[in-house]
mmCIF file of the N, C-alpha and C atoms, coordinates in Angstrom:
data_MODEL
# 
_entry.id   MODEL 
# 
loop_
_atom_site.group_PDB 
_atom_site.id 
_atom_site.type_symbol 
_atom_site.label_atom_id 
_atom_site.label_alt_id 
_atom_site.label_comp_id 
_atom_site.label_asym_id 
_atom_site.label_entity_id 
_atom_site.label_seq_id 
_atom_site.pdbx_PDB_ins_code 
_atom_site.Cartn_x 
_atom_site.Cartn_y 
_atom_site.Cartn_z 
_atom_site.occupancy 
_atom_site.B_iso_or_equiv 
_atom_site.pdbx_formal_charge 
_atom_site.auth_seq_id 
_atom_site.auth_comp_id 
_atom_site.auth_asym_id 
_atom_site.auth_atom_id 
_atom_site.pdbx_PDB_model_num 
ATOM 1   N N  . MET A 1 1  ? 77.853  36.413 -188.670 1.00 0.00 ? 1  MET A N  1 
ATOM 2   C CA . MET A 1 1  ? 78.948  36.453 -189.626 1.00 0.00 ? 1  MET A CA 1 
ATOM 3   C C  . MET A 1 1  ? 80.254  36.799 -188.936 1.00 0.00 ? 1  MET A C  1 
ATOM 4   N N  . LEU A 1 2  ? 80.252  37.856 -188.144 1.00 0.00 ? 2  LEU A N  1 
ATOM 5   C CA . LEU A 1 2  ? 81.452  38.261 -187.421 1.00 0.00 ? 2  LEU A CA 1 
ATOM 6   C C  . LEU A 1 2  ? 81.855  37.194 -186.415 1.00 0.00 ? 2  LEU A C  1 
ATOM 7   N N  . SER A 1 3  ? 80.874  36.551 -185.820 1.00 0.00 ? 3  SER A N  1 
ATOM 8   C CA . SER A 1 3  ? 81.128  35.494 -184.848 1.00 0.00 ? 3  SER A CA 1 
ATOM 9   C C  . SER A 1 3  ? 81.852  34.315 -185.508 1.00 0.00 ? 3  SER A C  1 
ATOM 10  N N  . ALA A 1 4  ? 81.444  33.937 -186.696 1.00 0.00 ? 4  ALA A N  1 
ATOM 11  C CA . ALA A 1 4  ? 82.091  32.830 -187.407 1.00 0.00 ? 4  ALA A CA 1 
ATOM 12  C C  . ALA A 1 4  ? 83.527  33.190 -187.778 1.00 0.00 ? 4  ALA A C  1 
ATOM 13  N N  . PHE A 1 5  ? 83.748  34.439 -188.178 1.00 0.00 ? 5  PHE A N  1 
ATOM 14  C CA . PHE A 1 5  ? 85.101  34.890 -188.532 1.00 0.00 ? 5  PHE A CA 1 
ATOM 15  C C  . PHE A 1 5  ? 86.007  34.857 -187.307 1.00 0.00 ? 5  PHE A C  1 
ATOM 16  N N  . LEU A 1 6  ? 85.521  35.379 -186.173 1.00 0.00 ? 6  LEU A N  1 
ATOM 17  C CA . LEU A 1 6  ? 86.317  35.376 -184.953 1.00 0.00 ? 6  LEU A CA 1 
ATOM 18  C C  . LEU A 1 6  ? 86.602  33.959 -184.473 1.00 0.00 ? 6  LEU A C  1 
ATOM 19  N N  . LYS A 1 7  ? 85.644  33.068 -184.669 1.00 0.00 ? 7  LYS A N  1 
ATOM 20  C CA . LYS A 1 7  ? 85.843  31.669 -184.275 1.00 0.00 ? 7  LYS A CA 1 
ATOM 21  C C  . LYS A 1 7  ? 86.941  31.018 -185.119 1.00 0.00 ? 7  LYS A C  1 
ATOM 22  N N  . SER A 1 8  ? 86.955  31.282 -186.426 1.00 0.00 ? 8  SER A N  1 
ATOM 23  C CA . SER A 1 8  ? 87.977  30.686 -187.289 1.00 0.00 ? 8  SER A CA 1 
ATOM 24  C C  . SER A 1 8  ? 89.359  31.279 -187.011 1.00 0.00 ? 8  SER A C  1 
ATOM 25  N N  . VAL A 1 9  ? 89.416  32.570 -186.696 1.00 0.00 ? 9  VAL A N  1 
ATOM 26  C CA . VAL A 1 9  ? 90.700  33.192 -186.352 1.00 0.00 ? 9  VAL A CA 1 
ATOM 27  C C  . VAL A 1 9  ? 91.228  32.620 -185.047 1.00 0.00 ? 9  VAL A C  1 
ATOM 28  N N  . SER A 1 10 ? 90.346  32.423 -184.090 1.00 0.00 ? 10 SER A N  1 
ATOM 29  C CA . SER A 1 10 ? 90.740  31.843 -182.806 1.00 0.00 ? 10 SER A CA 1 
ATOM 30  C C  . SER A 1 10 ? 91.263  30.419 -182.996 1.00 0.00 ? 10 SER A C  1 
ATOM 31  N N  . HIS A 1 11 ? 90.612  29.674 -183.856 1.00 0.00 ? 11 HIS A N  1 
ATOM 32  C CA . HIS A 1 11 ? 91.052  28.301 -184.127 1.00 0.00 ? 11 HIS A CA 1 
ATOM 33  C C  . HIS A 1 11 ? 92.419  28.300 -184.825 1.00 0.00 ? 11 HIS A C  1 
ATOM 34  N N  . ALA A 1 12 ? 92.629  29.228 -185.744 1.00 0.00 ? 12 ALA A N  1 
ATOM 35  C CA . ALA A 1 12 ? 93.898  29.300 -186.461 1.00 0.00 ? 12 ALA A CA 1 
ATOM 36  C C  . ALA A 1 12 ? 95.044  29.672 -185.522 1.00 0.00 ? 12 ALA A C  1 
ATOM 37  N N  . ARG A 1 13 ? 94.771  30.493 -184.523 1.00 0.00 ? 13 ARG A N  1 
ATOM 38  C CA . ARG A 1 13 ? 95.819  30.879 -183.569 1.00 0.00 ? 13 ARG A CA 1 
ATOM 39  C C  . ARG A 1 13 ? 96.250  29.702 -182.707 1.00 0.00 ? 13 ARG A C  1 
ATOM 40  N N  . ARG A 1 14 ? 95.325  28.781 -182.427 1.00 0.00 ? 14 ARG A N  1 
ATOM 41  C CA . ARG A 1 14 ? 95.648  27.627 -181.587 1.00 0.00 ? 14 ARG A CA 1 
ATOM 42  C C  . ARG A 1 14 ? 96.321  26.506 -182.370 1.00 0.00 ? 14 ARG A C  1 
ATOM 43  N N  . ASP A 1 15 ? 96.251  26.526 -183.677 1.00 0.00 ? 15 ASP A N  1 
ATOM 44  C CA . ASP A 1 15 ? 96.836  25.481 -184.514 1.00 0.00 ? 15 ASP A CA 1 
ATOM 45  C C  . ASP A 1 15 ? 98.347  25.700 -184.607 1.00 0.00 ? 15 ASP A C  1 
ATOM 46  N N  . GLU A 1 16 ? 99.142  24.770 -184.072 1.00 0.00 ? 16 GLU A N  1 
ATOM 47  C CA . GLU A 1 16 ? 100.596 24.924 -184.029 1.00 0.00 ? 16 GLU A CA 1 
ATOM 48  C C  . GLU A 1 16 ? 101.327 23.879 -184.867 1.00 0.00 ? 16 GLU A C  1 
ATOM 49  N N  . THR A 1 17 ? 100.680 23.284 -185.844 1.00 0.00 ? 17 THR A N  1 
ATOM 50  C CA . THR A 1 17 ? 101.348 22.262 -186.643 1.00 0.00 ? 17 THR A CA 1 
ATOM 51  C C  . THR A 1 17 ? 102.468 22.861 -187.486 1.00 0.00 ? 17 THR A C  1 
ATOM 52  N N  . GLY A 1 18 ? 102.323 24.064 -187.971 1.00 0.00 ? 18 GLY A N  1 
ATOM 53  C CA . GLY A 1 18 ? 103.367 24.708 -188.760 1.00 0.00 ? 18 GLY A CA 1 
ATOM 54  C C  . GLY A 1 18 ? 104.586 25.050 -187.918 1.00 0.00 ? 18 GLY A C  1 
ATOM 55  N N  . ALA A 1 19 ? 104.369 25.391 -186.661 1.00 0.00 ? 19 ALA A N  1 
ATOM 56  C CA . ALA A 1 19 ? 105.486 25.727 -185.777 1.00 0.00 ? 19 ALA A CA 1 
ATOM 57  C C  . ALA A 1 19 ? 106.384 24.511 -185.565 1.00 0.00 ? 19 ALA A C  1 
ATOM 58  N N  . THR A 1 20 ? 105.801 23.340 -185.471 1.00 0.00 ? 20 THR A N  1 
ATOM 59  C CA . THR A 1 20 ? 106.597 22.133 -185.289 1.00 0.00 ? 20 THR A CA 1 
ATOM 60  C C  . THR A 1 20 ? 107.485 21.880 -186.503 1.00 0.00 ? 20 THR A C  1 
ATOM 61  N N  . ALA A 1 21 ? 106.958 22.076 -187.687 1.00 0.00 ? 21 ALA A N  1 
ATOM 62  C CA . ALA A 1 21 ? 107.750 21.879 -188.901 1.00 0.00 ? 21 ALA A CA 1 
ATOM 63  C C  . ALA A 1 21 ? 108.905 22.867 -188.962 1.00 0.00 ? 21 ALA A C  1 
ATOM 64  N N  . VAL A 1 22 ? 108.661 24.105 -188.564 1.00 0.00 ? 22 VAL A N  1 
ATOM 65  C CA . VAL A 1 22 ? 109.731 25.108 -188.553 1.00 0.00 ? 22 VAL A CA 1 
ATOM 66  C C  . VAL A 1 22 ? 110.808 24.724 -187.547 1.00 0.00 ? 22 VAL A C  1 
ATOM 67  N N  . GLU A 1 23 ? 110.401 24.243 -186.381 1.00 0.00 ? 23 GLU A N  1 
ATOM 68  C CA . GLU A 1 23 ? 111.376 23.830 -185.371 1.00 0.00 ? 23 GLU A CA 1 
ATOM 69  C C  . GLU A 1 23 ? 112.238 22.677 -185.876 1.00 0.00 ? 23 GLU A C  1 
ATOM 70  N N  . TYR A 1 24 ? 111.617 21.694 -186.530 1.00 0.00 ? 24 TYR A N  1 
ATOM 71  C CA . TYR A 1 24 ? 112.396 20.586 -187.084 1.00 0.00 ? 24 TYR A CA 1 
ATOM 72  C C  . TYR A 1 24 ? 113.335 21.073 -188.184 1.00 0.00 ? 24 TYR A C  1 
ATOM 73  N N  . GLY A 1 25 ? 112.896 22.009 -188.991 1.00 0.00 ? 25 GLY A N  1 
ATOM 74  C CA . GLY A 1 25 ? 113.758 22.558 -190.035 1.00 0.00 ? 25 GLY A CA 1 
ATOM 75  C C  . GLY A 1 25 ? 114.975 23.255 -189.469 1.00 0.00 ? 25 GLY A C  1 
ATOM 76  N N  . ILE A 1 26 ? 114.780 24.032 -188.415 1.00 0.00 ? 26 ILE A N  1 
ATOM 77  C CA . ILE A 1 26 ? 115.907 24.713 -187.769 1.00 0.00 ? 26 ILE A CA 1 
ATOM 78  C C  . ILE A 1 26 ? 116.855 23.694 -187.159 1.00 0.00 ? 26 ILE A C  1 
ATOM 79  N N  . MET A 1 27 ? 116.314 22.660 -186.541 1.00 0.00 ? 27 MET A N  1 
ATOM 80  C CA . MET A 1 27 ? 117.153 21.637 -185.923 1.00 0.00 ? 27 MET A CA 1 
ATOM 81  C C  . MET A 1 27 ? 117.984 20.893 -186.977 1.00 0.00 ? 27 MET A C  1 
ATOM 82  N N  . VAL A 1 28 ? 117.393 20.557 -188.104 1.00 0.00 ? 28 VAL A N  1 
ATOM 83  C CA . VAL A 1 28 ? 118.121 19.879 -189.180 1.00 0.00 ? 28 VAL A CA 1 
ATOM 84  C C  . VAL A 1 28 ? 119.218 20.789 -189.738 1.00 0.00 ? 28 VAL A C  1 
ATOM 85  N N  . ALA A 1 29 ? 118.933 22.073 -189.877 1.00 0.00 ? 29 ALA A N  1 
ATOM 86  C CA . ALA A 1 29 ? 119.932 23.006 -190.376 1.00 0.00 ? 29 ALA A CA 1 
ATOM 87  C C  . ALA A 1 29 ? 121.113 23.116 -189.413 1.00 0.00 ? 29 ALA A C  1 
ATOM 88  N N  . LEU A 1 30 ? 120.847 23.158 -188.122 1.00 0.00 ? 30 LEU A N  1 
ATOM 89  C CA . LEU A 1 30 ? 121.934 23.233 -187.141 1.00 0.00 ? 30 LEU A CA 1 
ATOM 90  C C  . LEU A 1 30 ? 122.766 21.947 -187.133 1.00 0.00 ? 30 LEU A C  1 
ATOM 91  N N  . ILE A 1 31 ? 122.134 20.812 -187.272 1.00 0.00 ? 31 ILE A N  1 
ATOM 92  C CA . ILE A 1 31 ? 122.878 19.554 -187.341 1.00 0.00 ? 31 ILE A CA 1 
ATOM 93  C C  . ILE A 1 31 ? 123.768 19.536 -188.578 1.00 0.00 ? 31 ILE A C  1 
ATOM 94  N N  . ALA A 1 32 ? 123.270 20.034 -189.702 1.00 0.00 ? 32 ALA A N  1 
ATOM 95  C CA . ALA A 1 32 ? 124.077 20.091 -190.920 1.00 0.00 ? 32 ALA A CA 1 
ATOM 96  C C  . ALA A 1 32 ? 125.279 20.998 -190.742 1.00 0.00 ? 32 ALA A C  1 
ATOM 97  N N  . VAL A 1 33 ? 125.106 22.121 -190.073 1.00 0.00 ? 33 VAL A N  1 
ATOM 98  C CA . VAL A 1 33 ? 126.224 23.035 -189.829 1.00 0.00 ? 33 VAL A CA 1 
ATOM 99  C C  . VAL A 1 33 ? 127.276 22.363 -188.950 1.00 0.00 ? 33 VAL A C  1 
ATOM 100 N N  . VAL A 1 34 ? 126.853 21.651 -187.917 1.00 0.00 ? 34 VAL A N  1 
ATOM 101 C CA . VAL A 1 34 ? 127.797 20.958 -187.032 1.00 0.00 ? 34 VAL A CA 1 
ATOM 102 C C  . VAL A 1 34 ? 128.569 19.894 -187.803 1.00 0.00 ? 34 VAL A C  1 
ATOM 103 N N  . ILE A 1 35 ? 127.897 19.151 -188.670 1.00 0.00 ? 35 ILE A N  1 
ATOM 104 C CA . ILE A 1 35 ? 128.574 18.116 -189.468 1.00 0.00 ? 35 ILE A CA 1 
ATOM 105 C C  . ILE A 1 35 ? 129.588 18.749 -190.415 1.00 0.00 ? 35 ILE A C  1 
ATOM 106 N N  . ILE A 1 36 ? 129.226 19.848 -191.055 1.00 0.00 ? 36 ILE A N  1 
ATOM 107 C CA . ILE A 1 36 ? 130.145 20.518 -191.985 1.00 0.00 ? 36 ILE A CA 1 
ATOM 108 C C  . ILE A 1 36 ? 131.370 21.029 -191.250 1.00 0.00 ? 36 ILE A C  1 
ATOM 109 N N  . VAL A 1 37 ? 131.178 21.627 -190.078 1.00 0.00 ? 37 VAL A N  1 
ATOM 110 C CA . VAL A 1 37 ? 132.308 22.130 -189.293 1.00 0.00 ? 37 VAL A CA 1 
ATOM 111 C C  . VAL A 1 37 ? 133.209 20.984 -188.850 1.00 0.00 ? 37 VAL A C  1 
ATOM 112 N N  . ALA A 1 38 ? 132.627 19.876 -188.411 1.00 0.00 ? 38 ALA A N  1 
ATOM 113 C CA . ALA A 1 38 ? 133.419 18.730 -187.955 1.00 0.00 ? 38 ALA A CA 1 
ATOM 114 C C  . ALA A 1 38 ? 134.221 18.128 -189.099 1.00 0.00 ? 38 ALA A C  1 
ATOM 115 N N  . VAL A 1 39 ? 133.603 17.973 -190.254 1.00 0.00 ? 39 VAL A N  1 
ATOM 116 C CA . VAL A 1 39 ? 134.310 17.392 -191.403 1.00 0.00 ? 39 VAL A CA 1 
ATOM 117 C C  . VAL A 1 39 ? 135.440 18.319 -191.854 1.00 0.00 ? 39 VAL A C  1 
ATOM 118 N N  . THR A 1 40 ? 135.188 19.614 -191.853 1.00 0.00 ? 40 THR A N  1 
ATOM 119 C CA . THR A 1 40 ? 136.224 20.571 -192.240 1.00 0.00 ? 40 THR A CA 1 
ATOM 120 C C  . THR A 1 40 ? 137.392 20.550 -191.252 1.00 0.00 ? 40 THR A C  1 
ATOM 121 N N  . ALA A 1 41 ? 137.076 20.507 -189.966 1.00 0.00 ? 41 ALA A N  1 
ATOM 122 C CA . ALA A 1 41 ? 138.125 20.536 -188.945 1.00 0.00 ? 41 ALA A CA 1 
ATOM 123 C C  . ALA A 1 41 ? 138.931 19.238 -188.912 1.00 0.00 ? 41 ALA A C  1 
ATOM 124 N N  . LEU A 1 42 ? 138.292 18.110 -189.144 1.00 0.00 ? 42 LEU A N  1 
ATOM 125 C CA . LEU A 1 42 ? 138.964 16.817 -189.018 1.00 0.00 ? 42 LEU A CA 1 
ATOM 126 C C  . LEU A 1 42 ? 139.375 16.215 -190.353 1.00 0.00 ? 42 LEU A C  1 
ATOM 127 N N  . GLY A 1 43 ? 139.098 16.891 -191.443 1.00 0.00 ? 43 GLY A N  1 
ATOM 128 C CA . GLY A 1 43 ? 139.360 16.328 -192.765 1.00 0.00 ? 43 GLY A CA 1 
ATOM 129 C C  . GLY A 1 43 ? 140.804 15.948 -193.008 1.00 0.00 ? 43 GLY A C  1 
ATOM 130 N N  . GLY A 1 44 ? 141.729 16.827 -192.681 1.00 0.00 ? 44 GLY A N  1 
ATOM 131 C CA . GLY A 1 44 ? 143.149 16.546 -192.890 1.00 0.00 ? 44 GLY A CA 1 
ATOM 132 C C  . GLY A 1 44 ? 143.653 15.411 -192.026 1.00 0.00 ? 44 GLY A C  1 
ATOM 133 N N  . THR A 1 45 ? 143.215 15.381 -190.785 1.00 0.00 ? 45 THR A N  1 
ATOM 134 C CA . THR A 1 45 ? 143.629 14.317 -189.867 1.00 0.00 ? 45 THR A CA 1 
ATOM 135 C C  . THR A 1 45 ? 143.127 12.965 -190.335 1.00 0.00 ? 45 THR A C  1 
ATOM 136 N N  . VAL A 1 46 ? 141.887 12.911 -190.780 1.00 0.00 ? 46 VAL A N  1 
ATOM 137 C CA . VAL A 1 46 ? 141.324 11.651 -191.269 1.00 0.00 ? 46 VAL A CA 1 
ATOM 138 C C  . VAL A 1 46 ? 142.051 11.201 -192.527 1.00 0.00 ? 46 VAL A C  1 
ATOM 139 N N  . LYS A 1 47 ? 142.389 12.131 -193.404 1.00 0.00 ? 47 LYS A N  1 
ATOM 140 C CA . LYS A 1 47 ? 143.117 11.778 -194.624 1.00 0.00 ? 47 LYS A CA 1 
ATOM 141 C C  . LYS A 1 47 ? 144.493 11.216 -194.285 1.00 0.00 ? 47 LYS A C  1 
ATOM 142 N N  . ASP A 1 48 ? 145.187 11.839 -193.323 1.00 0.00 ? 48 ASP A N  1 
ATOM 143 C CA . ASP A 1 48 ? 146.494 11.324 -192.900 1.00 0.00 ? 48 ASP A CA 1 
ATOM 144 C C  . ASP A 1 48 ? 146.372 9.918  -192.324 1.00 0.00 ? 48 ASP A C  1 
ATOM 145 N N  . THR A 1 49 ? 145.333 9.679  -191.545 1.00 0.00 ? 49 THR A N  1 
ATOM 146 C CA . THR A 1 49 ? 145.132 8.355  -190.955 1.00 0.00 ? 49 THR A CA 1 
ATOM 147 C C  . THR A 1 49 ? 144.889 7.313  -192.036 1.00 0.00 ? 49 THR A C  1 
ATOM 148 N N  . PHE A 1 50 ? 144.047 7.619  -193.010 1.00 0.00 ? 50 PHE A N  1 
ATOM 149 C CA . PHE A 1 50 ? 143.804 6.665  -194.086 1.00 0.00 ? 50 PHE A CA 1 
ATOM 150 C C  . PHE A 1 50 ? 145.052 6.448  -194.944 1.00 0.00 ? 50 PHE A C  1 
ATOM 151 N N  . THR A 1 51 ? 145.860 7.475  -195.126 1.00 0.00 ? 51 THR A N  1 
ATOM 152 C CA . THR A 1 51 ? 147.111 7.315  -195.866 1.00 0.00 ? 51 THR A CA 1 
ATOM 153 C C  . THR A 1 51 ? 148.059 6.387  -195.117 1.00 0.00 ? 51 THR A C  1 
ATOM 154 N N  . GLN A 1 52 ? 148.152 6.543  -193.804 1.00 0.00 ? 52 GLN A N  1 
ATOM 155 C CA . GLN A 1 52 ? 149.008 5.662  -193.004 1.00 0.00 ? 52 GLN A CA 1 
ATOM 156 C C  . GLN A 1 52 ? 148.515 4.219  -193.064 1.00 0.00 ? 52 GLN A C  1 
ATOM 157 N N  . VAL A 1 53 ? 147.210 4.024  -193.000 1.00 0.00 ? 53 VAL A N  1 
ATOM 158 C CA . VAL A 1 53 ? 146.648 2.674  -193.083 1.00 0.00 ? 53 VAL A CA 1 
ATOM 159 C C  . VAL A 1 53 ? 146.927 2.077  -194.455 1.00 0.00 ? 53 VAL A C  1 
ATOM 160 N N  . GLN A 1 54 ? 146.755 2.871  -195.509 1.00 0.00 ? 54 GLN A N  1 
ATOM 161 C CA . GLN A 1 54 ? 147.014 2.388  -196.869 1.00 0.00 ? 54 GLN A CA 1 
ATOM 162 C C  . GLN A 1 54 ? 148.471 1.973  -197.017 1.00 0.00 ? 54 GLN A C  1 
ATOM 163 N N  . CYS A 1 55 ? 149.371 2.786  -196.502 1.00 0.00 ? 55 CYS A N  1 
ATOM 164 C CA . CYS A 1 55 ? 150.795 2.458  -196.605 1.00 0.00 ? 55 CYS A CA 1 
ATOM 165 C C  . CYS A 1 55 ? 151.148 1.235  -195.769 1.00 0.00 ? 55 CYS A C  1 
ATOM 166 N N  . SER A 1 56 ? 150.534 1.107  -194.591 1.00 0.00 ? 56 SER A N  1 
ATOM 167 C CA . SER A 1 56 ? 150.801 -0.062 -193.744 1.00 0.00 ? 56 SER A CA 1 
ATOM 168 C C  . SER A 1 56 ? 150.318 -1.343 -194.404 1.00 0.00 ? 56 SER A C  1 
ATOM 169 N N  . VAL A 1 57 ? 149.162 -1.287 -195.037 1.00 0.00 ? 57 VAL A N  1 
ATOM 170 C CA . VAL A 1 57 ? 148.620 -2.470 -195.695 1.00 0.00 ? 57 VAL A CA 1 
ATOM 171 C C  . VAL A 1 57 ? 149.496 -2.867 -196.875 1.00 0.00 ? 57 VAL A C  1 
ATOM 172 N N  . SER A 1 58 ? 150.024 -1.896 -197.601 1.00 0.00 ? 58 SER A N  1 
ATOM 173 C CA . SER A 1 58 ? 150.866 -2.198 -198.758 1.00 0.00 ? 58 SER A CA 1 
ATOM 174 C C  . SER A 1 58 ? 152.319 -2.472 -198.368 1.00 0.00 ? 58 SER A C  1 
ATOM 175 N N  . GLY A 1 59 ? 152.654 -2.339 -197.075 1.00 0.00 ? 59 GLY A N  1 
ATOM 176 C CA . GLY A 1 59 ? 153.999 -2.640 -196.609 1.00 0.00 ? 59 GLY A CA 1 
ATOM 177 C C  . GLY A 1 59 ? 154.989 -1.505 -196.780 1.00 0.00 ? 59 GLY A C  1 
ATOM 178 N N  . LYS A 1 60 ? 154.529 -0.321 -197.051 1.00 0.00 ? 60 LYS A N  1 
ATOM 179 C CA . LYS A 1 60 ? 155.397 0.837  -197.220 1.00 0.00 ? 60 LYS A CA 1 
ATOM 180 C C  . LYS A 1 60 ? 155.298 1.736  -195.993 1.00 0.00 ? 60 LYS A C  1 
ATOM 181 N N  . THR A 1 61 ? 156.177 2.725  -195.927 1.00 0.00 ? 61 THR A N  1 
ATOM 182 C CA . THR A 1 61 ? 156.126 3.685  -194.830 1.00 0.00 ? 61 THR A CA 1 
ATOM 183 C C  . THR A 1 61 ? 155.698 5.041  -195.379 1.00 0.00 ? 61 THR A C  1 
ATOM 184 N N  . THR A 1 62 ? 155.126 5.848  -194.507 1.00 0.00 ? 62 THR A N  1 
ATOM 185 C CA . THR A 1 62 ? 154.682 7.178  -194.928 1.00 0.00 ? 62 THR A CA 1 
ATOM 186 C C  . THR A 1 62 ? 155.781 8.196  -194.707 1.00 0.00 ? 62 THR A C  1 
ATOM 187 N N  . TYR A 1 63 ? 155.745 9.236  -195.479 1.00 0.00 ? 63 TYR A N  1 
ATOM 188 C CA . TYR A 1 63 ? 156.624 10.375 -195.253 1.00 0.00 ? 63 TYR A CA 1 
ATOM 189 C C  . TYR A 1 63 ? 155.803 11.630 -195.430 1.00 0.00 ? 63 TYR A C  1 
ATOM 190 N N  . SER A 1 64 ? 156.249 12.703 -194.832 1.00 0.00 ? 64 SER A N  1 
ATOM 191 C CA . SER A 1 64 ? 155.521 13.963 -194.949 1.00 0.00 ? 64 SER A CA 1 
ATOM 192 C C  . SER A 1 64 ? 156.071 14.747 -196.114 1.00 0.00 ? 64 SER A C  1 
ATOM 193 N N  . ALA A 1 65 ? 155.225 14.985 -197.123 1.00 0.00 ? 65 ALA A N  1 
ATOM 194 C CA . ALA A 1 65 ? 155.659 15.708 -198.316 1.00 0.00 ? 65 ALA A CA 1 
ATOM 195 C C  . ALA A 1 65 ? 155.536 17.210 -198.121 1.00 0.00 ? 65 ALA A C  1 
ATOM 196 N N  . GLY A 1 66 ? 154.820 17.656 -197.100 1.00 0.00 ? 66 GLY A N  1 
ATOM 197 C CA . GLY A 1 66 ? 154.646 19.084 -196.879 1.00 0.00 ? 66 GLY A CA 1 
ATOM 198 C C  . GLY A 1 66 ? 154.317 19.342 -195.415 1.00 0.00 ? 66 GLY A C  1 
ATOM 199 N N  . ALA A 1 67 ? 154.250 20.605 -195.066 1.00 0.00 ? 67 ALA A N  1 
ATOM 200 C CA . ALA A 1 67 ? 154.003 20.976 -193.689 1.00 0.00 ? 67 ALA A CA 1 
ATOM 201 C C  . ALA A 1 67 ? 152.529 20.929 -193.335 1.00 0.00 ? 67 ALA A C  1 
ATOM 202 N N  . SER A 1 68 ? 151.663 21.049 -194.307 1.00 0.00 ? 68 SER A N  1 
ATOM 203 C CA . SER A 1 68 ? 150.235 21.088 -193.993 1.00 0.00 ? 68 SER A CA 1 
ATOM 204 C C  . SER A 1 68 ? 149.659 19.680 -193.890 1.00 0.00 ? 68 SER A C  1 
ATOM 205 N N  . ALA A 1 69 ? 148.523 19.591 -193.240 1.00 0.00 ? 69 ALA A N  1 
ATOM 206 C CA . ALA A 1 69 ? 147.877 18.287 -193.044 1.00 0.00 ? 69 ALA A CA 1 
ATOM 207 C C  . ALA A 1 69 ? 147.395 17.735 -194.364 1.00 0.00 ? 69 ALA A C  1 
ATOM 208 N N  . GLY A 1 70 ? 147.402 16.417 -194.467 1.00 0.00 ? 70 GLY A N  1 
ATOM 209 C CA . GLY A 1 70 ? 146.888 15.778 -195.663 1.00 0.00 ? 70 GLY A CA 1 
ATOM 210 C C  . GLY A 1 70 ? 147.901 15.673 -196.780 1.00 0.00 ? 70 GLY A C  1 
ATOM 211 N N  . GLN A 1 71 ? 149.178 15.930 -196.519 1.00 0.00 ? 71 GLN A N  1 
ATOM 212 C CA . GLN A 1 71 ? 150.193 15.916 -197.569 1.00 0.00 ? 71 GLN A CA 1 
ATOM 213 C C  . GLN A 1 71 ? 151.093 14.683 -197.522 1.00 0.00 ? 71 GLN A C  1 
ATOM 214 N N  . GLY A 1 72 ? 150.893 13.780 -196.552 1.00 0.00 ? 72 GLY A N  1 
ATOM 215 C CA . GLY A 1 72 ? 151.730 12.583 -196.478 1.00 0.00 ? 72 GLY A CA 1 
ATOM 216 C C  . GLY A 1 72 ? 151.417 11.611 -197.602 1.00 0.00 ? 72 GLY A C  1 
ATOM 217 N N  . ALA A 1 73 ? 152.397 10.802 -197.984 1.00 0.00 ? 73 ALA A N  1 
ATOM 218 C CA . ALA A 1 73 ? 152.194 9.833  -199.053 1.00 0.00 ? 73 ALA A CA 1 
ATOM 219 C C  . ALA A 1 73 ? 153.157 8.679  -198.881 1.00 0.00 ? 73 ALA A C  1 
ATOM 220 N N  . CYS A 1 74 ? 152.899 7.580  -199.586 1.00 0.00 ? 74 CYS A N  1 
ATOM 221 C CA . CYS A 1 74 ? 153.808 6.434  -199.595 1.00 0.00 ? 74 CYS A CA 1 
ATOM 222 C C  . CYS A 1 74 ? 154.881 6.674  -200.651 1.00 0.00 ? 74 CYS A C  1 
ATOM 223 N N  . PRO A 1 75 ? 156.123 6.220  -200.396 1.00 0.00 ? 75 PRO A N  1 
ATOM 224 C CA . PRO A 1 75 ? 157.175 6.368  -201.418 1.00 0.00 ? 75 PRO A CA 1 
ATOM 225 C C  . PRO A 1 75 ? 156.963 5.430  -202.589 1.00 0.00 ? 75 PRO A C  1 
# 
C-alpha cells in the first residue's frame, strides 16, 4: 500500500505538463503588457500621422490646435 502511494507521488513529481501551461500564461501576459505600453506610448504619434494623411487626402492642411499630441486637425 505504501509502495503504491510512493510510486504515484513520484510519478506526479515528474509530470511537468502544468508547468508548461503556466510558462505560456506568463509569456502571454508579458506580451500583452508590452503591447499596451507600446500603444500608450505611440498612440498620440499614430493619431497625428493619420490626421495628416486624412487632411492630405482631402486636400487640406493640418494645424496644431494644442500643445499636446493628438490635437491636430484639418481646418
